[in-house]
N, CA, C and O of each residue as an XYZ file, in Angstrom:
612
protein
N      42.427     29.352     10.372
C      40.747     29.459     10.815
C      41.092     30.568     11.682
O      41.954     30.890     12.500
N      39.889     31.070     11.063
C      39.519     32.829     11.852
C      38.677     32.400     13.290
O      37.454     32.408     13.148
N      39.179     32.029     14.651
C      37.857     32.207     15.662
C      37.396     33.603     16.071
O      37.711     33.712     17.256
N      36.890     34.553     15.720
C      36.422     35.753     16.602
C      34.721     35.274     17.042
O      33.745     35.310     16.292
N      34.761     34.831     18.498
C      33.579     34.793     18.688
C      33.725     33.279     19.386
O      34.839     32.788     19.571
N      32.531     32.609     19.742
C      32.832     31.509     20.202
C      33.017     30.329     19.494
O      32.744     30.383     18.295
N      33.488     29.082     20.030
C      33.445     28.072     19.093
C      32.900     26.781     19.578
O      33.297     26.169     20.570
N      31.803     26.382     18.647
C      31.054     25.540     18.907
C      31.321     23.544     19.014
O      32.209     23.076     18.302
N      31.004     23.176     19.362
C      31.888     21.637     19.569
C      31.129     21.074     18.471
O      30.076     21.540     18.036
N      31.790     19.936     18.007
C      31.489     18.941     16.402
C      31.637     17.426     16.146
O      32.781     16.981     16.239
N      30.878     16.775     15.909
C      31.269     15.330     16.124
C      31.514     15.081     14.734
O      30.473     14.872     14.111
N      32.454     15.043     14.124
C      33.188     14.629     12.606
C      32.942     13.096     12.327
O      34.154     13.229     12.497
N      32.705     12.110     12.139
C      32.954     10.772     11.464
C      33.525     10.771     10.209
O      32.930     11.464      9.384
N      34.701     10.076      9.758
C      35.177      9.545      8.721
C      35.681      8.536      8.341
O      35.482      7.542      9.039
N      36.431      8.408      7.234
C      37.037      6.952      6.834
C      37.611      7.216      5.208
O      37.425      8.147      4.424
N      38.359      5.993      5.111
C      38.873      6.185      3.473
C      38.052      5.491      2.790
O      37.203      4.779      3.327
N      38.166      5.582      1.769
C      37.526      5.740      0.585
C      37.420      4.196      0.291
O      38.527      3.776     -0.045
N      36.413      3.167      0.306
C      36.494      1.865     -0.322
C      37.188      1.875     -1.285
O      37.310      2.841     -2.038
N      37.985      0.333     -1.451
C      38.464     -0.075     -2.658
C      37.717     -1.685     -2.811
O      36.852     -2.255     -2.146
N      38.457     -2.049     -3.937
C      37.522     -3.246     -4.476
C      38.567     -4.707     -3.363
O      38.347     -5.884     -3.075
N      39.561     -3.813     -3.108
C      40.432     -4.966     -1.835
C      39.917     -5.164     -0.556
O      39.923     -6.132      0.204
N      39.290     -3.573     -0.460
C      38.769     -3.591      1.034
C      37.753     -2.715      1.037
O      37.821     -1.559      0.618
N      36.359     -3.495      1.724
C      35.607     -2.751      1.642
C      35.060     -2.418      3.342
O      34.314     -1.440      3.386
N      35.213     -2.802      4.128
C      35.061     -2.536      4.911
C      36.339     -2.061      5.701
O      37.316     -2.722      6.052
N      36.013     -0.535      5.905
C      37.031      0.122      6.902
C      36.866      0.757      7.833
O      35.727      1.188      8.012
N      37.763      1.032      8.663
C      37.516      1.893     10.193
C      36.835      2.968     10.102
O      37.240      3.670      9.176
N      35.961      3.405     10.674
C      35.422      4.846     10.575
C      36.343      5.437     11.698
O      36.689      4.881     12.741
N      36.651      6.663     11.256
C      37.482      7.394     12.544
C      36.333      8.863     13.219
O      35.751      9.629     12.452
N      36.257      8.938     14.474
C      35.808     10.265     14.925
C      36.460     11.294     15.801
O      37.407     10.924     16.495
N      36.257     11.932     15.825
C      36.806     13.194     16.004
C      36.038     14.272     17.000
O      35.205     15.022     16.491
N      36.288     14.343     18.270
C      35.537     16.008     18.897
C      35.791     17.335     18.450
O      36.574     17.942     19.181
N      35.338     18.000     17.413
C      36.570     18.921     16.720
C      35.436     20.225     17.410
O      34.205     20.221     17.400
N      36.501     21.395     18.042
C      36.006     22.581     18.105
C      36.547     23.778     17.308
O      37.691     24.230     17.341
N      34.974     24.415     16.224
C      34.966     25.046     15.614
C      33.480     26.050     15.446
O      32.280     25.882     15.661
N      34.624     27.497     14.779
C      33.484     28.428     14.326
C      32.057     27.483     13.599
O      30.911     27.485     14.048
N      32.457     26.879     12.620
C      30.962     26.289     11.972
C      31.844     25.103     11.702
O      32.945     24.678     12.050
N      30.526     24.662     10.670
C      30.735     22.880     10.289
C      31.865     23.106      9.447
O      32.967     22.635      9.730
N      31.644     23.850      8.354
C      33.051     24.199      7.295
C      34.529     23.785      7.605
O      35.234     22.970      7.009
N      34.822     24.587      8.734
C      35.769     24.747      9.591
C      35.973     23.293     10.329
O      36.880     22.469     10.441
N      35.072     23.394     10.620
C      35.027     21.409     11.300
C      35.628     20.326     10.723
O      36.508     19.639     11.240
N      34.808     20.089      8.912
C      35.595     19.550      8.627
C      36.805     19.750      8.186
O      37.620     18.859      8.421
N      37.145     20.662      7.619
C      38.698     20.784      7.336
C      39.797     20.439      8.322
O      40.906     19.949      8.109
N      39.052     20.920      9.775
C      40.017     20.479     10.963
C      40.123     19.090     11.313
O      41.147     18.616     11.803
N      39.097     18.437     11.073
C      39.064     16.986     11.097
C      40.046     16.350      9.755
O      40.645     15.286      9.910
N      40.116     17.003      8.652
C      41.424     16.204      7.537
C      42.737     16.633      8.223
O      43.762     15.952      8.199
N      42.583     18.087      8.971
C      44.520     18.142      9.212
C      44.306     17.851     10.353
O      44.653     18.853     10.978
N      43.720     16.631     11.512
C      43.823     16.178     12.482
C      44.365     14.220     12.101
O      45.154     13.343     12.453
N      43.650     14.407     11.504
C      43.417     12.524     10.527
C      44.612     12.080      9.977
O      45.307     11.095     10.227
N      44.749     13.220      8.981
C      46.690     13.043      8.755
C      47.673     12.685      9.244
O      48.426     11.749      8.976
N      47.696     13.722     10.270
C      48.966     13.462     11.053
C      48.674     12.449     11.801
O      49.666     11.828     12.185
N      47.631     12.040     12.161
C      47.274     10.599     13.425
C      47.739      9.108     11.896
O      48.686      8.324     11.835
N      46.409      9.360     10.826
C      46.531      8.101     10.047
C      46.987      8.405      8.588
O      46.811      9.532      8.127
N      47.518      7.503      7.920
C      47.528      7.617      6.413
C      46.210      8.031      5.780
O      45.417      7.290      5.199
N      46.124      9.159      5.961
C      44.549      9.298      5.337
C      45.080     10.752      5.020
O      46.004     11.483      5.378
N      43.955     10.780      4.116
C      43.879     12.534      3.956
C      42.520     13.091      2.756
O      42.212     12.197      1.968
N      42.100     13.807      2.661
C      41.297     14.393      1.909
C      40.563     13.723      0.649
O      39.365     13.635      0.382
N      41.583     13.330      0.045
C      41.045     13.262     -1.512
C      41.023     11.783     -1.404
O      40.251     11.348     -2.259
N      41.480     10.971     -0.802
C      41.392      9.317     -0.741
C      40.516      9.236      0.892
O      40.926      8.419      1.717
N      39.492     10.011      1.182
C      38.606      9.988      2.352
C      37.374     10.656      1.900
O      37.181     11.492      1.018
N      36.488      9.988      2.847
C      35.274     10.998      2.480
C      34.597     11.205      4.157
O      34.552     10.146      4.783
N      34.205     12.154      4.726
C      33.215     12.827      5.934
C      32.035     11.853      5.762
O      31.600     11.938      4.614
N      31.335     10.912      6.551
C      30.396     10.422      6.735
C      29.172     10.717      7.628
O      28.008     10.323      7.560
N      30.053     11.849      8.812
C      28.578     12.632      9.440
C      29.965     13.781     10.080
O      31.153     13.826     10.398
N      28.806     14.504      9.958
C      29.419     15.978     10.783
C      28.519     16.865     11.415
O      28.016     17.736     10.705
N      28.222     16.813     12.593
C      26.875     17.159     13.255
C      27.496     17.977     14.856
O      28.447     17.779     15.612
N      26.684     18.662     14.815
C      27.120     19.858     16.176
C      26.691     19.285     17.564
O      25.472     19.191     17.707
N      27.256     18.994     18.325
C      26.861     18.572     19.561
C      26.658     19.599     20.442
O      27.419     20.537     20.680
N      25.148     19.267     21.098
C      24.299     20.513     22.008
C      24.625     19.982     23.129
O      25.096     18.845     23.164
N      24.436     20.694     24.192
C      24.499     20.467     25.533
C      23.495     19.804     26.185
O      22.396     20.334     26.016
N      23.497     18.530     27.079
C      22.073     18.572     27.261
C      21.795     18.705     28.212
O      21.349     17.655     28.674
N      21.787     20.023     29.341
C      21.742     21.234     30.650
C      22.039     22.523     30.484
O      22.505     23.058     31.489
N      21.901     23.299     29.390
C      22.284     24.043     29.134
C      22.130     25.524     30.284
O      22.729     26.596     30.193
N      21.168     25.110     31.273
C      20.843     26.034     32.041
C      21.238     25.903     33.073
O      20.670     26.579     33.930
N      22.479     24.918     33.567
C      22.652     24.478     34.628
C      23.977     24.953     34.705
O      24.740     24.722     33.767
N      24.471     25.782     35.996
C      25.988     26.336     35.551
C      26.972     24.799     35.963
O      26.864     23.804     36.680
N      27.828     25.330     35.098
C      29.230     23.794     35.152
C      30.558     25.059     35.433
O      30.620     26.285     35.345
N      31.540     23.902     35.819
C      32.857     24.245     36.002
C      33.550     23.450     34.996
O      33.589     22.241     35.225
N      34.424     24.113     33.318
C      34.789     23.263     32.597
C      36.398     23.407     32.719
O      36.913     24.506     32.929
N      37.249     22.073     32.555
C      38.458     22.641     32.410
C      38.827     22.070     31.228
O      38.268     21.057     30.808
N      39.922     22.747     30.515
C      40.041     22.740     28.924
C      41.812     22.890     29.049
O      42.582     23.726     29.521
N      41.949     21.480     28.288
C      43.367     21.273     27.963
C      43.840     21.774     26.599
O      42.928     21.716     25.774
N      44.934     22.226     26.137
C      44.921     22.411     25.329
C      46.438     22.895     24.980
O      47.129     23.636     25.679
N      46.830     22.241     23.601
C      48.040     22.661     22.851
C      48.517     24.064     22.024
O      47.686     24.571     21.271
N      49.804     24.671     22.156
C      50.224     25.380     21.510
C      50.831     25.863     20.832
O      51.474     26.744     21.403
N      51.110     25.773     19.419
C      51.822     25.553     18.728
C      53.049     26.814     17.879
O      53.088     27.293     16.746
N      53.983     26.986     19.216
C      54.708     28.296     19.309
C      56.026     28.138     18.334
O      56.556     27.078     18.668
N      56.943     28.884     17.031
C      58.312     28.649     16.613
C      58.893     29.688     17.605
O      59.549     29.187     18.518
N      58.780     31.044     17.604
C      59.499     31.853     18.414
C      59.092     32.811     18.997
O      59.308     34.021     18.930
N      58.266     31.955     19.785
C      56.952     33.281     20.394
C      57.768     33.234     21.817
O      58.568     32.371     22.176
N      57.319     34.462     22.560
C      57.799     34.413     24.192
C      57.070     33.896     25.108
O      55.961     34.411     25.246
N      57.392     32.869     25.915
C      56.423     31.964     26.741
C      55.320     33.158     27.579
O      54.267     32.609     27.901
N      55.371     34.259     27.866
C      54.687     34.996     28.301
C      53.480     35.599     27.787
O      52.570     36.158     28.399
N      53.658     35.354     26.368
C      52.753     36.222     25.839
C      51.422     35.310     25.807
O      51.389     34.102     25.571
N      50.465     36.056     26.062
C      48.700     35.468     26.012
C      48.204     35.525     25.295
O      47.029     35.205     25.478
N      48.667     36.044     23.598
C      47.149     36.042     21.620
C      48.457     35.202     21.160
O      49.680     35.331     21.104
N      47.113     33.958     20.771
C      47.745     33.167     19.829
C      46.682     33.214     18.771
O      45.491     33.353     19.049
N      47.042     33.121     17.818
C      46.480     32.849     16.052
C      45.555     31.556     16.612
O      45.861     30.648     17.386
N      44.597     31.776     16.070
C      43.287     30.410     16.178
C      43.735     29.092     15.812
O      43.366     28.035     16.324
N      44.668     29.268     14.765
C      45.064     27.950     13.854
C      46.205     27.347     14.340
O      46.763     26.389     13.806
N      46.614     27.998     15.524
C      48.076     27.670     16.740
C      47.621     27.240     17.675
O      48.477     27.049     18.538
N      46.656     26.978     17.956
C      45.745     26.202     19.070
C      45.150     25.183     18.819
O      44.609     24.987     17.731
N      45.148     24.230     19.932
C      44.887     22.585     19.210
C      44.103     22.399     20.735
O      44.746     22.302     21.780
N      42.803     22.371     20.683
C      42.084     22.449     22.019
C      41.939     20.910     21.898
O      41.395     20.277     20.993
N      42.634     20.392     23.170
C      43.030     18.498     23.327
C      41.464     17.813     24.156
O      40.756     16.912     23.705
N      41.322     18.354     25.075
C      40.321     17.634     25.852
C      39.565     18.914     26.608
O      40.081     19.960     27.002
N      38.069     18.454     26.687
C      36.993     19.943     27.122
C      36.781     18.893     28.644
O      36.689     17.742     28.216
N      36.701     18.879     29.803
C      35.782     18.466     30.455
C      35.325     18.768     31.560
O      36.179     19.185     32.342
N      34.357     18.724     31.918
C      33.519     19.212     33.409
C      34.038     18.562     34.378
O      34.301     17.360     34.426
N      34.215     19.502     35.298
C      35.135     19.322     36.488
C      34.168     19.733     37.690
O      33.291     20.557     37.434
N      34.278     19.151     39.148
C      33.062     19.113     40.326
C      34.201     20.511     41.244
O      35.339     20.965     41.132
N      33.265     20.665     41.913
C      33.644     22.135     42.311
C      34.618     21.870     43.219
O      35.349     22.776     43.619
N      34.743     20.609     43.647
C      35.458     20.010     44.549
C      36.948     20.018     43.992
O      37.851     19.508     44.655
N      37.097     20.397     43.201
C      39.001     19.671     42.522
C      38.349     21.174     41.752
O      38.161     20.666     40.647
N      37.949     22.436     41.598
C      38.511     23.368     41.740
C      39.230     24.066     42.559
O      39.075     23.919     43.771
N      40.495     25.289     41.856
C      41.591     25.709     42.747
C      41.707     26.914     42.753
O      42.480     27.574     43.448
N      40.593     27.459     41.619
C      41.382     29.342     42.239
C      40.432     30.031     43.024
O      39.469     29.291     43.223
N      40.312     31.022     43.498
C      39.730     31.258     44.559
C      38.850     32.448     43.678
O      37.949     33.054     44.257
N      39.172     32.735     42.250
C      37.725     33.623     41.926
C      37.024     32.664     41.176
O      36.144     33.232     40.530
N      37.047     30.973     40.912
C      36.214     30.587     40.945
C      35.177     29.967     41.608
O      34.019     29.742     41.255
N      35.951     29.656     42.925
C      35.659     29.140     44.144
C      34.456     30.069     44.877
O      33.419     29.643     45.384
N      34.908     31.459     44.779
C      34.013     32.486     45.351
C      32.429     32.382     45.252
O      31.778     32.791     46.213
N      31.432     31.586     43.573
C      30.631     31.192     42.897
C      30.393     29.956     43.786
O      29.167     29.846     43.810
N      30.812     29.185     44.368
C      30.224     27.924     44.497
C      29.348     27.943     45.795
O      29.343     26.870     46.399
N      28.700     28.828     46.271
C      28.075     28.870     47.621
C      26.525     28.874     46.534
O      26.226     29.570     45.564
N      25.757     27.692     47.290
C      24.268     27.348     47.081
C      23.419     28.774     47.170
O      22.497     28.766     46.355
N      23.492     29.964     47.932
C      23.126     30.859     48.624
C      23.529     32.333     48.261
O      23.276     33.370     48.875
N      24.240     32.136     47.071
C      24.251     33.433     46.592
C      23.867     34.233     45.737
O      23.670     33.927     44.561
N      23.726     35.266     46.184
C      22.981     36.443     45.420
C      23.665     37.800     45.061
O      24.609     38.376     45.600
N      23.304     37.955     44.554
C      24.009     39.631     43.220
C      22.839     40.901     43.800
O      21.611     40.887     43.882
N      23.733     41.808     44.092
C      22.156     42.988     44.231
C      22.050     43.350     42.561
O      22.904     43.173     41.692
N      20.606     43.954     42.441
C      20.642     44.366     41.129
C      21.115     45.638     41.075
O      20.163     46.302     40.662
N      22.246     46.515     41.295
C      22.819     47.760     41.541
C      22.905     49.032     39.991
O      23.916     49.136     39.296
N      21.862     49.692     39.805
C      21.779     50.314     38.791
C      21.383     50.073     37.823
O      21.968     50.065     36.739
N      20.147     49.801     38.108
C      18.874     48.964     37.294
C      18.355     51.039     36.373
O      18.262     52.138     36.920
N      18.202     50.691     35.163
C      17.568     51.604     34.334
C      16.424     50.974     33.910
O      16.416     49.777     33.624
N      15.492     51.656     33.849
C      13.977     51.716     33.350
C      13.284     51.983     32.501
O      12.708     53.070     32.444
N      13.193     51.277     31.833
C      12.759     51.564     30.275
C      11.405     52.379     30.364
O      10.825     51.342     30.685
N      10.795     52.940     30.365
C       9.489     53.562     30.422
C       9.198     53.925     28.683
O       9.641     54.913     28.097
N       8.435     52.957     28.148
C       7.943     52.992     26.767
C       6.929     54.093     26.518
O       7.047     54.883     25.582
N       5.468     54.131     27.790
C       4.884     55.079     27.468
C       4.546     56.197     28.559
O       3.422     56.485     28.968
N       5.950     56.850     28.998
C       5.822     57.959     29.564
C       6.190     58.990     28.349
O       6.651     58.676     27.252
N       5.872     60.289     28.817
C       6.411     61.382     28.258
C       8.067     61.450     28.174
O       8.858     61.426     29.117
N       8.356     61.546     26.709
C      10.214     61.781     26.436
C      10.613     63.217     27.477
O      11.713     63.054     28.005
N      10.153     64.136     27.739
C      11.090     65.184     28.610
C      10.165     65.486     29.820
O       9.272     66.308     29.618
N      10.265     64.929     31.044
C       9.730     65.103     32.492
C      10.500     66.244     33.350
O      11.389     66.754     32.670
N      10.429     66.647     34.326
C      10.924     67.301     35.170
C      11.476     66.318     36.293
O      12.112     66.770     37.245
N      11.230     65.045     36.161
C      12.052     64.177     37.571
C      12.869     63.330     36.887
O      12.612     62.534     35.984
N      14.265     63.709     37.640
C      15.400     62.266     37.381
C      14.848     61.298     37.015
O      13.637     61.499     36.918
N      15.241     60.002     36.674
C      15.532     58.999     37.100
C      15.768     58.727     38.481
O      16.206     59.574     39.259
N      15.440     57.385     38.840
C      16.227     56.595     39.871
C      16.245     55.227     39.192
O      15.522     54.409     38.624
N      17.476     55.456     39.580
C      18.595     53.865     39.452
C      18.458     53.239     40.271
O      18.226     52.054     40.031
N      18.530     53.711     41.722
C      19.605     52.665     42.389
C      17.751     52.701     43.632
O      17.065     53.593     44.131
N      17.713     51.354     43.599
C      16.951     50.503     44.564
C      17.276     49.363     45.731
O      16.354     48.845     46.362
């Protein structure tokens, strides 16, 4: 899996193919984080084959859809639990390939549960940010002028 950029959340539902003996088979659904739906389906088969006696040739995907945020304009704190597959790597290295990282759980965290001061400093309801070095784009002004632009307001 090549994860260059943002990962989207997908809900993938699959099951074993029905046989003449057994018609009603259980559905397995997973929350997968992947760059696109093709990789999400592939990761689903990777995880399901580890957990159940089921593989792509003897199964089918019933549903694969992207999960969108219900309130994208609200600021939230997230906690991410992940697992890192390492064979001969040093513990202090902060770089890993995308296929060796498994996101186990992503959960919204309340502001009172946050611990790091770098995150806590933004939990102020009256927070203000300065608009420093604003560069005004003059579309209808002359290209060459004798006055310097003022970017400090």
